[in-house]
C-alpha positions as a Markdown table, in Angstrom:
| # | Residue | x | y | z |
|---|---|---|---|---|
| 1 | Met | 62.8 | -33.0 | -53.1 |
| 2 | Arg | 61.9 | -36.0 | -54.9 |
| 3 | Arg | 58.6 | -36.7 | -56.1 |
| 4 | Lys | 56.8 | -39.8 | -55.2 |
| 5 | Glu | 54.6 | -42.9 | -57.5 |
| 6 | Ile | 51.8 | -42.9 | -55.2 |
| 7 | Ile | 51.2 | -46.7 | -55.4 |
| 8 | Arg | 47.8 | -48.1 | -54.9 |
| 9 | Pro | 47.8 | -52.1 | -54.0 |
| 10 | Asp | 45.8 | -52.7 | -57.3 |
| 11 | Leu | 48.4 | -51.6 | -59.2 |
| 12 | Asn | 49.6 | -53.8 | -62.2 |
| 13 | Pro | 53.2 | -54.4 | -62.3 |
| 14 | Asn | 53.8 | -56.0 | -65.8 |
| 15 | Val | 51.2 | -54.0 | -67.7 |
| 16 | Ser | 51.7 | -50.4 | -69.2 |
| 17 | Val | 51.2 | -48.0 | -71.3 |
| 18 | Asp | 53.3 | -45.3 | -73.5 |
| 19 | Cys | 52.3 | -41.8 | -75.7 |
| 20 | Val | 53.4 | -41.0 | -78.7 |
| 21 | Ile | 51.9 | -37.7 | -79.4 |
| 22 | Phe | 53.3 | -35.3 | -82.4 |
| 23 | Gly | 52.6 | -31.9 | -82.6 |
| 24 | Phe | 54.1 | -29.5 | -85.4 |
| 25 | Asp | 54.8 | -25.8 | -84.5 |
| 26 | Phe | 55.2 | -25.1 | -88.6 |
| 27 | Gln | 59.2 | -26.1 | -88.9 |
| 28 | Gln | 59.3 | -29.0 | -87.2 |
| 29 | Leu | 57.4 | -32.1 | -85.9 |
| 30 | Lys | 58.0 | -32.6 | -82.5 |
| 31 | Val | 56.9 | -35.4 | -79.5 |
| 32 | Leu | 55.9 | -34.5 | -76.2 |
| 33 | Leu | 58.0 | -36.1 | -74.0 |
| 34 | Ile | 58.5 | -35.9 | -70.2 |
| 35 | Glu | 61.9 | -35.6 | -68.4 |
| 36 | Arg | 61.8 | -37.8 | -65.0 |
| 37 | Glu | 63.0 | -36.6 | -61.3 |
| 38 | Gly | 65.8 | -38.3 | -60.5 |
| 39 | Asp | 69.9 | -38.5 | -60.4 |
| 40 | Phe | 70.7 | -39.1 | -64.3 |
| 41 | Pro | 74.2 | -38.6 | -66.0 |
| 42 | Asp | 72.5 | -35.6 | -68.2 |
| 43 | Glu | 68.9 | -34.1 | -69.5 |
| 44 | Lys | 69.0 | -36.8 | -72.8 |
| 45 | Ser | 69.2 | -40.2 | -70.3 |
| 46 | Arg | 65.6 | -38.0 | -68.4 |
| 47 | Leu | 63.5 | -37.9 | -71.1 |
| 48 | Ala | 61.2 | -40.2 | -71.6 |
| 49 | Leu | 57.4 | -41.0 | -73.4 |
| 50 | Pro | 54.4 | -40.2 | -71.0 |
| 51 | Gly | 53.9 | -44.0 | -69.7 |
| 52 | Asn | 52.9 | -45.5 | -66.7 |
| 53 | Leu | 51.7 | -48.9 | -65.6 |
| 54 | Ile | 48.0 | -49.5 | -65.1 |
| 55 | Tyr | 45.3 | -50.5 | -62.8 |
| 56 | Asp | 43.6 | -54.2 | -62.4 |
| 57 | Asp | 40.4 | -52.2 | -62.7 |
| 58 | Glu | 40.9 | -50.3 | -66.1 |
| 59 | Asn | 40.8 | -51.3 | -69.8 |
| 60 | Leu | 43.9 | -50.1 | -71.6 |
| 61 | Asn | 42.0 | -47.2 | -73.5 |
| 62 | Met | 41.1 | -46.3 | -69.6 |
| 63 | Ala | 44.7 | -46.3 | -68.6 |
| 64 | Val | 46.5 | -44.4 | -71.7 |
| 65 | Asn | 44.1 | -41.2 | -71.2 |
| 66 | Arg | 44.7 | -41.2 | -67.3 |
| 67 | Val | 48.8 | -41.6 | -67.6 |
| 68 | Leu | 48.6 | -38.7 | -70.3 |
| 69 | Lys | 46.5 | -36.7 | -67.7 |
| 70 | Glu | 48.2 | -37.7 | -65.5 |
| 71 | Leu | 51.9 | -36.8 | -66.7 |
| 72 | Thr | 51.1 | -34.1 | -69.1 |
| 73 | Gly | 48.1 | -32.6 | -68.2 |
| 74 | Leu | 46.4 | -33.4 | -71.8 |
| 75 | Asp | 43.2 | -34.2 | -71.9 |
| 76 | Asn | 39.9 | -35.4 | -74.4 |
| 77 | Ile | 42.5 | -36.5 | -77.1 |
| 78 | Phe | 41.8 | -39.5 | -79.5 |
| 79 | Leu | 45.0 | -41.6 | -79.1 |
| 80 | Lys | 44.9 | -44.5 | -81.4 |
| 81 | Gln | 47.0 | -48.1 | -80.7 |
| 82 | Ile | 50.1 | -48.4 | -82.5 |
| 83 | Gly | 51.6 | -52.1 | -80.9 |
| 84 | Ala | 52.9 | -53.7 | -77.9 |
| 85 | Phe | 56.6 | -54.0 | -76.9 |
| 86 | Gly | 57.4 | -56.2 | -74.3 |
| 87 | Gly | 61.4 | -57.2 | -75.5 |
| 88 | Val | 63.1 | -59.0 | -72.9 |
| 89 | Asp | 65.8 | -56.4 | -72.5 |
| 90 | Arg | 62.8 | -53.5 | -72.4 |
| 91 | Ile | 64.8 | -52.7 | -69.2 |
| 92 | Ser | 68.1 | -52.4 | -69.7 |
| 93 | Lys | 69.8 | -49.5 | -69.0 |
| 94 | Glu | 71.6 | -49.2 | -65.6 |
| 95 | Thr | 69.8 | -45.5 | -65.0 |
| 96 | Asp | 66.4 | -46.7 | -65.7 |
| 97 | Lys | 66.7 | -49.5 | -63.5 |
| 98 | Glu | 67.7 | -47.5 | -60.6 |
| 99 | Trp | 64.9 | -44.9 | -61.5 |
| 100 | Leu | 62.5 | -47.8 | -61.3 |
| 101 | Arg | 64.1 | -48.6 | -58.0 |
| 102 | Ser | 63.3 | -45.1 | -56.4 |
| 103 | Ile | 59.8 | -45.1 | -57.1 |
| 104 | Arg | 58.0 | -48.8 | -57.9 |
| 105 | Ala | 56.8 | -51.5 | -55.5 |
| 106 | His | 58.0 | -54.0 | -58.0 |
| 107 | Pro | 61.2 | -52.6 | -59.7 |
| 108 | Asp | 62.7 | -56.0 | -61.5 |
| 109 | Ala | 58.9 | -57.0 | -62.8 |
| 110 | Arg | 58.9 | -57.6 | -66.7 |
| 111 | Val | 56.6 | -55.1 | -67.7 |
| 112 | Ile | 54.7 | -55.6 | -71.4 |
| 113 | Thr | 54.0 | -52.3 | -72.6 |
| 114 | Val | 51.1 | -50.7 | -75.2 |
| 115 | Ala | 52.0 | -47.6 | -77.6 |
| 116 | Tyr | 49.3 | -45.5 | -78.4 |
| 117 | Tyr | 49.8 | -42.6 | -80.9 |
| 118 | Ser | 48.2 | -38.7 | -81.3 |
| 119 | Leu | 48.6 | -35.8 | -83.4 |
| 120 | Val | 47.7 | -32.9 | -81.6 |
| 121 | Arg | 47.5 | -28.9 | -82.1 |
| 122 | Ile | 50.0 | -27.4 | -80.1 |
| 123 | Ser | 48.4 | -24.1 | -79.6 |
| 124 | Asp | 45.5 | -26.6 | -78.0 |
| 125 | Tyr | 47.2 | -27.6 | -75.5 |
| 126 | Leu | 49.4 | -26.4 | -72.6 |
| 127 | Pro | 51.3 | -29.2 | -71.0 |
| 128 | Ala | 51.1 | -29.1 | -67.4 |
| 129 | Ala | 54.2 | -32.0 | -65.5 |
| 130 | Ser | 53.0 | -33.4 | -62.5 |
| 131 | Ser | 53.2 | -36.9 | -60.7 |
| 132 | Phe | 57.0 | -38.4 | -61.4 |
| 133 | Ala | 56.9 | -36.0 | -64.7 |
| 134 | Val | 59.7 | -32.9 | -63.4 |
| 135 | Thr | 58.5 | -31.0 | -67.3 |
| 136 | Ala | 56.4 | -31.9 | -70.2 |
| 137 | Asn | 57.7 | -30.4 | -72.9 |
| 138 | Trp | 57.9 | -30.3 | -77.6 |
| 139 | Tyr | 61.2 | -31.8 | -79.1 |
| 140 | Asn | 62.2 | -31.7 | -82.4 |
| 141 | Val | 62.0 | -36.0 | -83.4 |
| 142 | Asp | 64.6 | -35.3 | -85.7 |
| 143 | Glu | 66.9 | -34.5 | -82.8 |
| 144 | Ile | 66.3 | -37.0 | -80.6 |
| 145 | Lys | 68.5 | -40.4 | -80.9 |
| 146 | Asp | 67.7 | -41.9 | -77.5 |
| 147 | Leu | 65.2 | -42.2 | -74.5 |
| 148 | Ala | 64.6 | -44.5 | -71.6 |
| 149 | Phe | 64.0 | -47.6 | -72.1 |
| 150 | Asp | 62.7 | -48.6 | -75.3 |
| 151 | His | 61.0 | -45.5 | -75.8 |
| 152 | Tyr | 62.7 | -44.9 | -79.1 |
| 153 | Thr | 62.0 | -47.8 | -81.0 |
| 154 | Ile | 58.4 | -46.7 | -79.5 |
| 155 | Leu | 58.9 | -43.1 | -80.8 |
| 156 | Lys | 60.1 | -44.8 | -84.2 |
| 157 | Thr | 57.4 | -47.3 | -84.5 |
| 158 | Gly | 54.7 | -44.2 | -84.1 |
| 159 | Leu | 56.6 | -42.0 | -86.8 |
| 160 | Asn | 56.6 | -44.9 | -89.0 |
| 161 | Gln | 52.9 | -45.2 | -88.3 |
| 162 | Leu | 52.2 | -41.5 | -89.0 |
| 163 | Arg | 54.0 | -41.8 | -92.4 |
| 164 | Arg | 52.1 | -44.7 | -93.7 |
| 165 | Glu | 48.5 | -43.1 | -92.9 |
| 166 | Ile | 49.3 | -39.7 | -94.5 |
| 167 | Ser | 49.5 | -41.3 | -97.5 |
| 168 | Phe | 46.0 | -43.0 | -97.4 |
| 169 | Arg | 44.1 | -40.1 | -95.1 |
| 170 | Pro | 44.8 | -36.7 | -94.7 |
| 171 | Ile | 45.6 | -37.1 | -91.1 |
| 172 | Gly | 48.4 | -34.3 | -91.2 |
| 173 | Phe | 45.5 | -32.2 | -90.9 |
| 174 | Asn | 44.9 | -32.7 | -87.1 |
| 175 | Leu | 48.2 | -30.6 | -86.7 |
| 176 | Met | 47.1 | -27.6 | -88.4 |
| 177 | Pro | 45.2 | -25.1 | -87.3 |
| 178 | Glu | 41.7 | -24.1 | -88.6 |
| 179 | Lys | 43.4 | -21.6 | -91.4 |
| 180 | Phe | 46.9 | -22.2 | -93.4 |
| 181 | Thr | 48.8 | -21.4 | -96.4 |
| 182 | Leu | 49.8 | -23.6 | -99.1 |
| 183 | Gly | 53.6 | -23.4 | -98.0 |
| 184 | Gln | 52.6 | -24.4 | -94.6 |
| 185 | Leu | 50.7 | -27.5 | -95.4 |
| 186 | Gln | 53.9 | -28.3 | -97.7 |
| 187 | Arg | 56.4 | -28.1 | -94.6 |
| 188 | Met | 54.3 | -30.0 | -92.6 |
| 189 | Tyr | 54.3 | -33.1 | -94.8 |
| 190 | Glu | 57.7 | -32.3 | -95.3 |
| 191 | Ala | 58.3 | -32.8 | -92.0 |
| 192 | Ile | 56.8 | -36.2 | -91.6 |
| 193 | Leu | 58.2 | -37.6 | -94.7 |
| 194 | Gly | 61.1 | -36.3 | -93.9 |
| 195 | Arg | 62.0 | -35.2 | -97.0 |
| 196 | Ser | 61.6 | -32.4 | -99.6 |
| 197 | Leu | 58.7 | -31.9 | -101.7 |
| 198 | Asp | 59.0 | -30.6 | -105.3 |
| 199 | Lys | 56.5 | -27.2 | -104.5 |
| 200 | Arg | 55.0 | -27.3 | -108.0 |
| 201 | Asn | 53.8 | -31.0 | -108.0 |
| 202 | Phe | 52.4 | -31.0 | -104.1 |
| 203 | Arg | 50.2 | -27.7 | -105.4 |
| 204 | Arg | 49.3 | -29.4 | -108.2 |
| 205 | Lys | 48.0 | -32.7 | -106.2 |
| 206 | Ile | 46.1 | -31.1 | -103.4 |
| 207 | Met | 44.3 | -29.2 | -105.2 |
| 208 | Lys | 43.3 | -31.2 | -108.0 |
| 209 | Ile | 42.2 | -33.7 | -105.3 |
| 210 | Asn | 39.8 | -31.0 | -103.9 |
| 211 | Ile | 39.7 | -31.2 | -100.3 |
| 212 | Leu | 40.9 | -27.5 | -99.7 |
| 213 | Ser | 38.5 | -24.4 | -99.7 |
| 214 | Ala | 40.3 | -21.1 | -100.0 |
| 215 | Thr | 39.2 | -18.3 | -97.9 |
| 216 | Asp | 39.4 | -14.3 | -99.0 |
| 217 | Glu | 42.6 | -14.0 | -95.9 |
| 218 | Lys | 45.6 | -13.8 | -96.9 |
| 219 | Glu | 48.6 | -13.5 | -94.8 |
| 220 | Tyr | 50.1 | -9.9 | -93.0 |
| 221 | Asp | 53.4 | -8.0 | -92.2 |
| 222 | Val | 55.3 | -11.0 | -93.9 |
| 223 | Pro | 58.4 | -9.9 | -96.1 |
| 224 | His | 57.2 | -11.9 | -99.4 |
| 225 | Lys | 54.2 | -11.6 | -101.4 |
| 226 | Pro | 51.1 | -12.8 | -99.0 |
| 227 | Ala | 49.9 | -16.0 | -99.2 |
| 228 | Gln | 46.8 | -17.1 | -99.0 |
| 229 | Tyr | 44.6 | -18.8 | -96.8 |
| 230 | Phe | 42.8 | -22.3 | -96.8 |
| 231 | Lys | 40.5 | -24.6 | -95.2 |
| 232 | Phe | 40.4 | -28.4 | -95.1 |
| 233 | Asn | 37.0 | -29.5 | -96.6 |
| 234 | Glu | 35.8 | -32.3 | -94.9 |
| 235 | Ala | 33.1 | -32.6 | -96.3 |
| 236 | Asn | 34.6 | -33.2 | -100.1 |
| 237 | Tyr | 37.6 | -35.5 | -97.7 |
| 238 | Lys | 34.4 | -37.9 | -96.9 |
| 239 | Ser | 32.4 | -37.4 | -100.0 |
| 240 | Leu | 36.3 | -39.2 | -101.6 |
| 241 | Val | 36.3 | -41.9 | -99.0 |
| 242 | Glu | 33.0 | -42.8 | -100.3 |
| 243 | Thr | 34.5 | -43.7 | -103.6 |
| 244 | Gly | 36.9 | -45.3 | -102.5 |
| 245 | Phe | 39.9 | -42.9 | -103.0 |
| 246 | Asp | 42.8 | -43.2 | -100.5 |
| 247 | Asn | 45.7 | -42.0 | -102.6 |
| 248 | Phe | 46.8 | -39.2 | -100.6 |
| 249 | Ser | 50.6 | -39.6 | -101.1 |
| 250 | Phe | 52.9 | -37.3 | -102.1 |
């Protein structure tokens, strides 16, 4: 039986929020997508960013946190606004039009969406789909070629924002566990930037800016020489920021 969206009378038919949630599994940059229930020709056309309409009595920040929790179960996540999307052709695909007719009171209304993005450690969150989301899972960003509505454009905008920000703030550490190797850290940067980095140059710069602290621990049960684990040194990073340093690009 198809899940029905609970429609409150104060649901604003013209304003929505969408979420681009990035994660990293030590190999690939991931994004959290929901699979919508309905009649779709294939799985790809079912996939969408977590998003929904807002209520008249909530601001955008309240709405985006509510929507993300309702659709995926994720809660208490820092979300940053990346822009508004209001193209007249946002709802141009017939499959999306039919889906809206099945769950919305005003399926033909023009909707302006405000998008947010965040970086989370995959291990810290277990997505749990609900409402009109059948599933909520992590997908490789570089394997996604299209999504519902204009969500692919929103995803690319979030990715470009991430690439810009990581060059002047080490936000990528939000994706990493507390302890990590230099190889894992380099792979994270490569996954975000979408290109390979020279191992020697990467390690020389990351050690020079002094935002890592070495631990006494090393990898174990690996088929190669065990690598040392490091931690992000937030105190040193804050000291750098106070001096105006903002060159974290590779």
